[in-house]
N, C-alpha and C positions, 0 to 999 in steps of 0.2 A: 540123569544127574547133570550132564553138560548143559541141557536147556535150562534147568533151574539155576545153575551157576551164572549162566548168561543173563538171567533176569536180575541178578544183583551185581552185574557188571564185573563178575570174576572171571578171569582168563586162566584156565588151567595150564599147568606147566607140562609140556611134552618133554620127551627124553632129550638129554643134553650130551652131545658127543665130546670125547676127549679132543683137546686142542693144545698145541705146544710148538716149540722150536727145536730144530735139529741143527746142531752146530756143524759147519763145514770144516772137517779136519784135514782134508786132502783135496787138491785140484789137479786135474790132468786135461790138457788140451792138445788137439791135433795141430793147431796153428803154431807156426814157427816164430813165436814171440822170443824176443832176445832181451837179456837183462843188460845192465850197464857195463858189464864185462864182455858183452858180445856173445854170451853163452846162450844157445838155442834152448828153449824150454819145451819145445814140441815133444809130446809123449812122455815128458818127465813127471815124476810124482813130486809135487810140492806140498810139504806138510806145514800146517800151522804150528808156530812156536817150536820149530825144529832146531834143537840145540846143536845138532851136528851140521847145520847148514848156516853159515854166518849171513847169507843173503836170502834167507827164507822170506823175510817180510817184503822185500822189494819184489821178489819173484811171485809170491802169492798175489800181491796187489796188481802186478802187471798182467797176470793170467785173468784175474777178475775183471780188470779194466778192458781186456780184450773182448769180453762178452757184452759190455754195457754200451748203451747209446753214447755216441760221441759227445754229447752235451751233458752227460750224466756221469763222468768218470769219478772215481773215488775222491772225495773231498767236496763234490758238488752234487749232493743228494737231491732228489726230487721232494722229499719231505724230511724235516729234521725236527726232533722234539725229545720228549721223555716218555718212557713206558715203564711202569713200576719204579720210577725214580732213576732209571738208567738211560743215559744218552743213547738215542735211537735214530737211525737214518734208514731210508729207503733208496735203492738203486735199481734202475730199470734196465733189463737185458735187451739186446737187440736180437732176440731169439726168433726162430721160425715158428710158424703157427702150431698151436696146440689145440686140436678140434674140441676136446672135451673140457678144456680149461682146468684140467686137474691131471695129476700124474699118480696112478694108483700103485700101492704096494701092500704087502701083508706082513703082520707080525703076530707073535703069540704072547699073550699075557694072562697069568693065572690059569693057564691051560686052555684058554679060549683064543681061537684064531681070529684076529681082528683085521677086517678090511679098512685100510687107511689110504689117505690121499695127500699129496702135496697140493696145497692151495695157494692162490696168488694173493699175497697179503697187501695191506696198507694199514695205516694206524691214524687215530685221532691224536694229534701232538698234545702232550702235557707240557707243563712248564716247570723249571727247576725252582722257581720263586713261589709257586702255588702247588704245594703237594697234594691238595684236594683235587686238583685238575690233572689226575693221572691219565697218561695216554692209554689207549686200548687198541689192540690189534683187531682187524676184521678182514674178512675175505672180500675181494672185489667181485663184482657181479660177473658172471661167466661170459667171456667173449673170446673166441679163438684168435682174434687179431690183437688182443692186448699184449703189451710187453710183460714179461714175467719179472716180478719183483724179488730182489734179494735184500735181506735185513742185515744191517750192520749195528752192533751195539758195542759200547765201551763203558764199563763201570768204574774206570779209573784204578783198577787193581791189577793192572799189568796183563801181558799177553796170556799168561797161564790161567787167568780167571775164566771159569766156565761162562761168564756173562760178557766176555769180550771176544769179538770176532764176527764172522759172517755166518748168517743163519738162513734156513729155509723153513717155511711155516707148513704145519701139517694138521690134519683133522682125522679123526676116526669116522668111517661111514663111506657111503657110496654115492656119488653124484649121479642123478638121473634127470631126465626132462620129459615133458609131454607137450605136444603141439595141439592146438585147438583152432578151428577155422571159425571165426566170429564174423560172419558175412554181414549181419544186421546189427544196427546200434540199439541193443536191448538194454534198457536201464536196469540197474541193480542186478546185473548178470552175476550168476554164481557158477563157478567151475569146480567140480569135485575132482580131487586128486586121489585116485584109488590105489594108494601105495601105503604099506604098513610101516610104522615106526619113522614117519617123517619127523625130523628133529626140531628143536625149539626155534632156531634162528635162521637156518640156511634155506631161505625161500626167495627166489628172485623171479620177476615177471618181465617179459619183454615183448615187443612187437617186432617180428622178423619179416623178411621178404622171402620170395620163393627160393632163393639161394641159401637161406639160413643166416644171412647177415642181420645184425641188429639194427633196427630202425629207430627204436625208442626204448629207454629204460624206465620202468615204472617204479614208483616209491611206495614202500610198505608203511602203512599207518603203525606206529609203535604199539607193541602188545602190552600196554600198560593201562591201569584204571583210568577211566575218563576219556580215552581215545577210542574213536570209532570212524567208520568211513564218512560220517557227516561232521562230527565235532572232534577235532584233533589238533595237535600242536604243529602240524606242517604248514609251511608258508602258504598263503592263499594263492600265490602265484604258481605253485606246483599243483597241477590239476590231474596229472597221470598218477593216480593213487589207487591202492587196493588194500584190503585187510585180510588177514589169515584167520580162518575159523577152525577151531579144533573139532574133531569128530572122533568118536570111539566106535570102531567096527570090530565086533568079536574080540574085544579086549585089546586091540591094537590102535595106536595113534595114527589117525589119517587127518587130512586137512581139506578145506575148501577155500577157494579164492573168491572174494566178493569185491566187486567193482561199484563205482558210484552210479548216481542216477542221471548224470548229465548236467545237474545243477551245481552240486557241491564238488563235482569232479567229473573228469571226461569218461565217456563210455568207449571201451576198446572196440575197434574195427580192424580186422585183418587177421593175420596168423599170430595167435598169442602163444608164446612159449613160456612154460612155467618150469623152472629149474628148482630141484630140491635135493636134499641129502637125506638118505635113509640110514639110520643108526641101528645099533643092536639092542637099545633100550635096557642096558645093564649099567649097574654101578660097579666100577672096577678101577684098578690102578695100572699104569704102564711105567715100568722102572727102566733105568739106564741099561740094564742087562737085556731088556726086550727089543731095543733098537740099537743095534751095534753095527758099524761099518756098512750102513745102508747106502747103496750107490744109485745116483740119479744121473741120467744123461740128458743134455740139451743140445739142439742144433742152434747155431747162431751165425750171423754174417758179419763181415768186417766192412770198413769204409768203401771198399772197392767191390762189394757185393760177392766176395768169395765166401764159401760156406764151410764152416768148421764144426767140430764137435767138442764138447767139454764134458767131463765127468766129475760130479761132486761126491766125495765119500763123507757121510754124516754120522753123527752120534748124538743120542739123547743125553742131556746133562743132568736132568733132575727127574725125580718121580712125579708123574702127572696124576692128579687126583680129582680132576674137574668133571669126569663123566658121572652122569646121573640118570637113573631111570625116570620115566614119566610118573605123574601123580596117579594113584589108583582112585576109583570112585569113592572109596571111604575117605581117602585123604582130601579129595575135592570137597566132599560133603562136610568135612570138618573145617576146612580152610575158608571156604567161600563165606559163610556167615561171619567169621572172625575178621575177614577182610572188609566185608560190608560195613561192619560197625566201626572201623577205623577210618572210613572215608569222611570228607568234609561235609558233615550233615548236622553240625551242632550250631544252634542259634541261641545265644544266651544260656548255654549249658543244656539245651534241650535238643533232641533229634527233630529237625524240621519235618522229617517224613511223618512224625506223629502229631504235628501241630495242625490246627485247622488251616485251610488254605489261605484265609486272610492274614492270619498271624505269620504264616510261612513266607 
């Protein structure tokens, strides 16, 4: 079925993992940060929108600022824009290395135990003047040397709004990787990832050195109709490209990575590391009751290279309903022909695939 779908340029949908934001409701640092009254905040619990503490906002921001890069303190974000019409900013922490580039945790939803992970976010900025250009969150490519990003949002409805405050970004699933030694420049190389339930979007390809440090990050060809490793919408100056091919093995979603031929894109040589996230291939919901008072710890350094620890206590604000299982063979068989006939094949009201070659 997958091979037949490929013939009509249909790309089946693999499972989609839950993704959302956790609001930081409490911060605690080991660093002796002092507020404007000279009160030390070391090991103090600072709550967001704490009506019993008139200095909560100053203290909360001071503790957050202590973890951030010195050029990136609150009010000077690395990225600013809108997501879902909410003003959104990204702030980069001065954190210590996170080897797996994710922070795992578990929760229970609808009787199912879910493996989840904090992921390192960024977003494509939308604009307040163009509501169609809505920003979208996405996960940065895995790199243990990356700064960890914190999200700040403000919907203009006050500090008590669930959409105003600092947030961490999470996804359901388990991040994994496999390394492949590509010693020879083989055109059109295909690498099989023999892992079940690899999800729809979370695939990254890198060239690393013997120490595991990233040497180059490769760009995935979009999984949309009309895009493939030869013909695609990626800039011609970007030659380190690959495409993701869906496979079905014993009813489970698996993938293969296909590289270019050396003419339309570069051929990989060296140690290829493929990161991917494995989901549970279920359709489900995660409610605010499922993720409550979840604590995450980070190590960070100050401007004098002293090392400290901070703990974020987080809560889910809304029910998340974006998880989806992958398409079955029957669904693919139904959707592929329908998609085929909606593609740009009409010439003067006729399908040019059915016209004689000269007329087409």
